[in-house]
N, C-alpha and C positions, 0 to 999 in steps of 0.2 A: 774466225777466218772467213774471208769472202768466198762464197761458193763458186765453183767452176761454172763458166758458161758452157752450155751444152747445145751443140748445133748439129742437126741431122744433115747428113751428106749422102743423098741417094742419087743425085744427078749432078752434072757438071756445073750447072748454074749456081749450086750451093757452095762450090769451092770458093768463089769470090766472097760470099758472105762470111765464110770462116776466116779468110785472109783479112778482111776488113775488121772483123771482131778482134783478131789477134793484134792488128795494128793499133787499135784503140787501147788495148791493154799495154802494149809496148810504149805508147805515148804516155800513158798514165805512170808507168814505171820509170820514165825518163831515159829510155834507151836512145843512143845516138843513131845517126842515119845508117851507119854500117851494120850495127846490131839489129836495127829494125828491118833492114833489108834481108838479113839472114833469117829472121823470124818469118818474113813473108815467103821466102823460098821454101823453108821447111814446111810451113802450113800448106802451101800450094801442093807440094809433093805428096804429103800425107793425105790431104783431102782429095786430090785427084786420084790417088790409089783407091780410096774408098768409093768414089763415084764410078770407077771402072770395074771394080772387082767385088765390092761388098754386097751382101744381101740386105743388111740393115746397118749402115755405118753411122757413127757419131764422132764428132771432134769435141773434146773437152779442153777448155782453155782456162788456165788459172794462174794465180800469183803465189809464189812461195814467200815464206816469212822473211827471207833475206833479199827480196827484190828480184828474184828470177822469174821468168815466164815459163810455165809448164804446159806441155801439150800431151794429150793422149788421144790416140786413134783407136777406136773400138769397132771391131768388125766381127759380126756374128757368122761369118762364113765367106768363102769355103775353106779358109786356112791356106797355109803355104807348105807345100811338100818338102821344099828345101829352103829353110829360112836363111842359111848362109849364102846361098846363091842369090836370093832376092835382095839381100842387103849388100851385095858386092857393089862397090862404087862403079858406076857406069852401066849397071844392069837395068834394063827396062823392058817390059813386055808390051807396053802400049804407048810409047812415045810421049811420056809425061813431060811437063815443062822443065823439070830439072834433068838429071841424068840417072833416074831411078832412085829407089829408097837409099841406096848408098850415098847419094848426095845429101840427103837429110841427116844421115848418120855423121857424115863428115862436117856438116855445118853446125850441128848441135854441140853444146858443151858436154852433155850427158845424153846417151842414146841407148835404149834397151828395147828388146822385142821378144815376144813369145807367141807361138802359133801352134794350133792343133788342127790337122786336116779334118774337115767336116764339122768343126765346131767354131773356130774363129781365131782372131789375131788381136793382140794388144801391142801397140807401139808407143813408147814413151820418149819424149824429147824435152830437154831443158836447156834454156839459153839465158845468159846473163847471171846476175847475182854473184855468188861465189864460185860459179861453174860446177856446182854439185859437190864441192869438196867440203866434207864435214870433219873438222879437226878434232874428232872424238873417237871413241871406240864403238859408236853406234851409227847406223844408217836408218832413216825413217822416211815415211811419206804419208801424207793424209790427203784424201780427196773428199770433198763435200759437194752435194748437188741439192739444189732447192727443189721443193715439190713442184709439179707441173703448174704453171700459171703464177708462181711466186718469184719475186725478185730477190728476196732474202731467204736464208735458211734458218729454221728453228734449231738445227743441230749446231754444235760447236766442238772444236777440238783444239788442243794445244800440246806441244811437247817442249819440255824444258830440260836442258842438259847442264850438268855440273861435273866436269871431269869424268869420273867413272860411274856417275849416277845419272839416271834419267827418269823423269816423271812424265806420264802420258795421261791426259784427261779427255774423255769423250762425254759429251752431254747432249741430251735430246729434249728440248722444250716441248711441253705438251701441245699437240696440234702442230700447226705450221704457221708461217707468216711472221709479222713484226712482233707480236706478243710472245710467241714462242722464242724468237731470237732474243728478246729482252730477258727472258728467264735464263737462257743459256749464257748470255753475256754476264749476268750477275754471278753465276757460278764460276765462269772463267776468270773474273776479276779476283775472286777469293783465291783461286788456284795460283794466279800470277803473283800474289802477295805472300804466299807461303814458301818456306824453304823447299828446295828440290827434294830433300830427303825427309820431309815431314810425313808423319803417319797418314796414309790415305784415309783412314776412318776419321781422323780428327779434321782433316781438310773437308771431308764430306759434311761433317757436323757443322762446321763454320759456314759452308755453302748453304746448307739447309736453313740456317738462321737468316742469312743474307737474302734469301729468296722468298721470304714470307709474303712480300708485297707483289710477287709475280704469280703466274699461273702454275709454276712448278716445272720440274724436269726430272727425267731419268739421268743418272750419271754414274760413271765408273772411273776409278783412278788406279793406276799401276805405277809402282816405283821399283826400278831395277837397280841393284848395286852390282856392278860387273865384277868388282873385286871379291865380293862374297858369293857371287853366283846365285843370288836369291832375289825373288820377286815378291813384293807385298802388294796386295790387291784388296780393294773394297768397292762395293757398288750397291746402288739402289735403283730398282727398276730394270727395264728391258734393254740395257746395253749388253752386248755379247762380248766376252773376252775369251780368246783361245790362245793357249800356249802350245806350240807345235814344232815338230821337226819331222824328218822322214820316217821315224819309227813310232812316234806317239802324237796324240792330239788330245789335249786336256782342256775342258771347258772350265773357266774360272767362275767361282761362286759369287753371286750377288744376292742381296736380300730383296724382298718385295717392298714396295713403297714408292713415294715420289718426293724428291727433294723440294723443300719449300712448303709442302703440304703435310705429309705424315710419313715418318719412317721410324723403325726401331733403331736402337743405338747401334751404329755401324761397328763392325769388327774387321780388323785386318786378317786376311788369310795369307799364309806364306807358302811359296812354291819354289822348288829348286829349278834353276834355269837349265834346260837341257842343252847338251852339246849341239851346236849349229841350230839353236832355237830361234823361233820367230814369235813375236807377240802380235796378234791380230785383234783389234777392237773395232766394233761397228755398232751403229744405231739400228733400230728395227726397220729402217728402209731397205736393209739387206735381209734376205731370208735367213733364218737361224740355222737350219739343218743342212748346211752345205758341206761338201767334201771335195777333195782334190784328187780323187782316185783316177779320174779321166784326164788329169793334167800333169803328166810326168815331167819332172824337172822344174816345175814352176817355183818351188820353194827356193831354188838357187838364183832366181831372177832378182832384179832390182825391186825393192819394196813397192815402188809406184806401179810396177807391172803387175804384181800380185793384187794390189788394191784395184787396179783397173780391171783385172780378170773377174774379181768378185762383183764389180759393178756391171760388167758385161753379161755375166752368166746368172747372177743371183739378185739383182736389184728388183724390188717390188714394183717401182714405177708410179706409186700413188702418193708417196710421202717424201719428205726430206730423206736423204741417204748420205751417210758419212762412214768412211772406213779409214783406219789408221794402221799401218804396218811398221813394226820396229824390228830391226835385226842387230844383234851384237856382232861386230866384225873383228874384235880382238879382246 
């Protein structure tokens, strides 16, 4: 997957930079003039809000697999005391170019936000593509960022859905840059060719063989069967997998080793899918020992908002970083 563009927004002059960057992505996606105009208005509103209120604001701009444009506003403070009031159409505290964040919500096909006073705010907007409608029993989101100074990410991720089954693969090429991306791409090609319900351990073995000519990668693969309520998981290296809901938080087991270099024979681990469960998988660009104790209600938000919160609060900032969140909705 193409990494998200990351644009710092600390002052008003950077609002135009974010708007122009989003415009280039919209052009690449083939958006018409009307949709491109909506993108410009949403970006301007979100970025202007960062310039006026954030202590350390960033806009993330990315492309979804179905051709949608995705925007995330990450603000590390001061948070919103009343999110509902701030998002009401027509509400504005600083005379922004639109009519407040409510205008961004109205113009986007999908819009979701989360805020904690004193900690920060994540706002997610999606435009184009299928309008965010996933005709399955799953909702998911993935966000990848390249390491500072890099144009490509050595991380990769992909989600494949087949009716009531879904497979999620996250891979992290050793190091960063083009050679790390080459290793990740080799693993993702193997995943793309396998059946959605294939054994995770067998797919990892095939990826291991296909990656012999690369520098190698860490990787983890999860397969959820919604009808059976069961998750199969296998991993090698430092990809983190967490299966969680409001009552439990279980770390999924991976073995030591590096795909393409040296691993023991992978084995599938099986877990029961908890009620209202979420799967979170991420590379080591996100710190491992995070928790959501200080983020009440976050688990009920859109998967992209949870992914954005982890990047806002727990990204290391020195390496590629990728996080994927999957929710079963029925």
